[in-house]
C-alpha positions as CSV (number, residue, x, y, z in Angstrom):
1,M,63.8,-48.8,-124.0
2,F,63.6,-51.6,-121.7
3,A,60.2,-53.1,-123.2
4,V,61.8,-52.9,-126.8
5,M,64.8,-55.0,-125.9
6,W,62.6,-57.4,-124.1
7,G,60.0,-57.5,-127.4
8,R,63.7,-57.6,-129.2
9,A,64.7,-61.1,-127.2
10,M,61.5,-62.4,-127.7
11,T,61.2,-62.1,-131.5
12,E,64.6,-63.5,-132.3
13,T,64.0,-66.7,-130.2
14,S,60.8,-69.4,-130.0
15,K,62.1,-70.0,-126.3
16,T,61.2,-68.6,-122.7
17,V,63.1,-65.0,-122.1
18,T,64.6,-65.4,-118.9
19,R,66.3,-62.8,-116.5
20,V,69.9,-63.7,-117.8
21,D,68.4,-63.1,-121.6
22,L,67.3,-59.6,-120.4
23,C,70.7,-58.7,-118.8
24,E,72.3,-60.3,-122.0
25,A,70.1,-57.9,-123.6
26,V,71.2,-54.8,-121.8
27,Y,74.8,-55.9,-122.2
28,Q,74.3,-55.8,-125.8
29,K,72.0,-52.9,-126.7
30,V,73.2,-50.3,-123.8
31,G,77.1,-51.0,-123.6
32,L,76.7,-51.5,-119.7
33,S,79.4,-54.0,-118.0
34,R,77.5,-57.2,-117.5
35,T,77.4,-56.7,-113.9
36,E,75.7,-53.2,-114.0
37,S,73.4,-54.6,-116.7
38,S,72.4,-57.5,-114.5
39,A,72.2,-54.8,-111.4
40,F,70.0,-52.7,-113.7
41,V,67.9,-55.3,-114.5
42,E,66.9,-56.7,-110.9
43,L,66.5,-53.3,-110.0
44,V,63.7,-52.4,-112.2
45,L,62.1,-56.0,-111.6
46,K,62.2,-55.1,-107.8
47,E,60.7,-51.9,-108.3
48,I,57.8,-53.1,-110.3
49,T,57.0,-55.8,-107.8
50,D,57.5,-53.2,-105.0
51,C,54.9,-51.1,-106.6
52,L,52.5,-54.2,-107.1
53,E,53.1,-55.2,-103.4
54,R,51.6,-51.7,-102.6
55,G,49.1,-52.0,-105.0
56,E,49.7,-49.8,-107.4
57,T,49.4,-49.9,-111.3
58,V,52.7,-50.5,-113.1
59,K,52.4,-48.8,-116.8
60,L,54.7,-49.4,-119.2
61,S,54.1,-47.0,-122.4
62,S,53.8,-49.2,-125.7
63,F,53.8,-52.4,-123.5
64,G,51.2,-52.9,-121.1
65,S,50.1,-52.4,-117.7
66,F,50.1,-54.8,-114.5
67,M,47.4,-54.4,-111.9
68,V,46.9,-55.8,-109.0
69,R,42.8,-57.0,-108.4
70,K,41.5,-58.0,-105.3
71,K,38.7,-61.1,-105.4
72,G,36.2,-61.8,-102.6
73,Q,35.6,-64.6,-101.0
74,R,33.5,-67.1,-102.8
75,I,32.7,-70.8,-103.0
76,G,34.4,-73.3,-105.0
77,R,33.8,-77.1,-105.9
78,N,36.2,-79.7,-105.4
79,P,36.2,-81.5,-109.0
80,K,37.2,-84.9,-107.4
81,T,34.4,-84.9,-104.9
82,G,31.9,-82.0,-105.8
83,T,32.3,-81.0,-101.9
84,E,31.9,-76.8,-101.8
85,V,35.0,-75.2,-100.6
86,P,35.0,-71.6,-99.4
87,I,38.0,-70.0,-101.6
88,S,39.2,-67.0,-99.4
89,P,39.7,-63.5,-100.9
90,R,43.0,-62.8,-102.2
91,R,45.2,-60.5,-104.8
92,V,45.8,-61.2,-107.9
93,M,48.2,-59.9,-110.8
94,V,46.8,-59.2,-114.2
95,F,48.6,-57.9,-117.2
96,K,46.6,-56.0,-119.8
97,P,48.7,-55.3,-122.9
98,S,49.0,-52.3,-124.7
99,A,47.2,-51.9,-128.6
100,I,50.9,-51.4,-129.8
101,L,51.9,-54.4,-128.2
102,K,48.7,-56.3,-129.2
103,Q,49.2,-54.9,-132.9
104,R,53.1,-55.7,-132.6
105,I,52.0,-59.5,-131.8
106,N,49.4,-59.9,-134.3
107,S,51.8,-58.5,-137.3
108,Q,54.2,-60.9,-136.8
109,H,51.7,-63.6,-136.2
110,K,50.4,-62.8,-139.6
111,A,54.0,-62.6,-140.6
112,N,54.6,-66.4,-139.8
113,G,51.7,-67.2,-142.2
114,D,50.0,-70.0,-140.0
115,G,46.6,-69.2,-140.6
116,S,45.2,-68.1,-137.6
117,K,42.6,-65.1,-137.1
118,T,43.4,-62.5,-134.9
119,Q,40.3,-61.6,-132.1
120,A,39.1,-58.7,-134.4
121,E,39.1,-61.0,-137.5
122,A,36.9,-63.9,-136.0
């Protein structure tokens, strides 16, 4: 239900969806008070964040997966000077959209009639 409301908010506007927008969507669709809606959204985001901090994968059915990947140390290059610089190991967060989300995005893309090809068509 959370992903559906978020997807709905994103398709109704062409702006960036914020926490406030998510809270408002919960308020409108679920019927909680604004305070409860805000607390609910914050709780969901905190749980996702806590799971990612622990290195767990967060999989939201029909939406996608958030995962943390470890990147090893490597040598980079300063583009201005060309000097080699070591890049320390780190963890990065990755989002992989589900096939359902990809399909919804691409069907919306085609409905807009902008003539762009999807990856499958290219």
